[in-house]
N, C-alpha and C positions, 0 to 999 in steps of 0.2 A: 264370526258373529258381528252383525252390523251395529255400529255405533251411531251412524248418521247417514241419511240419504238426502242428497241435494238434487239440484236440477240436472247436473252432468256427472258429479262425483258422488261416490259413497265412501264411507270410512269403515274399514273392517278391522276389528280388534284381532290381533294375532294370538288367539288362545293356544295355538300349538307351541308358541315360544314367547316368553316374557323375560328374556335375559336382560332386557332394558325396560323396566316397568313403564307401561303406557305405550309400548310399541304398537304401531298400527300401519295399515296400508290404505292409501287413498287412491282409488281407482275409478276408471270410467271405461266405456266400451270403444273409445276412439283408438285407432291403430297407430297414430304417430303424434308426437308433440306438435308438429306443424299443422295438424288438423284441429287443434284447440283454438277456439274463438277468443277474442278479447274478454268476453263475458265469462268464458270458462276459466281464464287466468285469474279474473277477479274472484270467482267462486273458490278456486284453489287457494288463493291467498287468504281468504276469510276462514276457510277450514283450517289451514295451517296455523293461523293466528289463534283460533279457538282451541286447537289441540295443545298449543304451547301454554295457554292460560290454564287449561284443565290440568295439565301435567305439573305445572309450577304449583298450583293450589293444592292438589291432592298428594303429590309425591316429592315436592321441592326439587324438581328438575333444574339443573343449572343452565343447560344449553341444549340444542337440538341438531341432529343430523337429518338431512332431507335429501333422498337420492332417488333418481329415476334410472333403473337398470332393467332394460328389456331384453337382455341376452337370452334368457332361458327359453322364451317363446321360439326363437330361431333354432336353438339347440334341440328343443323338444318337438320341433315341427308342429307347433301350435300357432293359432292366430294371435299375433301380438296385441296387447292393449296397454294403453298408457296407465302406469301406476307408479306411485311414489311410496318409498319406505319412509315412515316418520319414526325417528329413533331418539327418544329423550336420553340425555346423558347426565351423569351425576358426579359432581366433584368430590363430595364427601360421603360419609356413611349415611344410609337412609334406613330408618326403622319402618318396616311395613309388614303387617300381618304376622307379627311375631318373629320376623327375620331381620337380620342386619344385612342389608344389601350394599355391596361395594362394586362400583363400575371399575373393574380392574385396569382398563386401558383408557381411562378418561384423558381427553386431549389428543388421542390418537385415532386412526381409522379403525372402527370397530370390527370390520370384516378382515383386516389383515391377519388376525389370529384365528378366525372362525373355523378353519379346517384343522387346526392343531389341537389334539386332545390334551396337550399339556398347557397350552396358553389360552384356549378358548374361554370366553365368558360363560359361566354356567347359569342355567335357568334353575333358580332355587325354589320356584313356586309349584305347589301341587295343582292338580286340575281344579279342585275346589277353590283354592286361593286365586287362581287365574279368573275363575268365574266371579269371585268377589271384586277383583280389580276391575273387571269389565263392568260390573254393576255400579261401582263407584263412578267410573267414567261416564256410563250411560246416564246416570242420575245428574251429573254435573254439566254435561255438554248441552249447549243451547240447541234447540230444535229448529230455530228460525234464523240461521246465519244470513 
């Protein structure tokens, strides 16, 4: 679900998983980081800054992880494209949509435990709740970065 469309990048809300409320993907159709222009980097910085503002205001996010991992394209024999994972992190408990959310591994790499059914961070939101989170972000994000 698209949150924002810029000149080069778009922001996609990850409705399939909100284990970190506000989690998004920032992507473009360029195949490598080296193909990004200086203007592209400026746009990416503006988008990242706006997502931080939105997640701090709406969800009281503490800090943010920002990662570019293009391994899957090569593993899955697909055309690679530049994309960044934007992951808000939360130091304390967060009350959101009737849930108490806890970032179990705050201060640590969030993907270290992602494959462990015992230590993985759980996505506690229903499909309807994820749509509500999306709507909150869509309403708050500036359309003219």
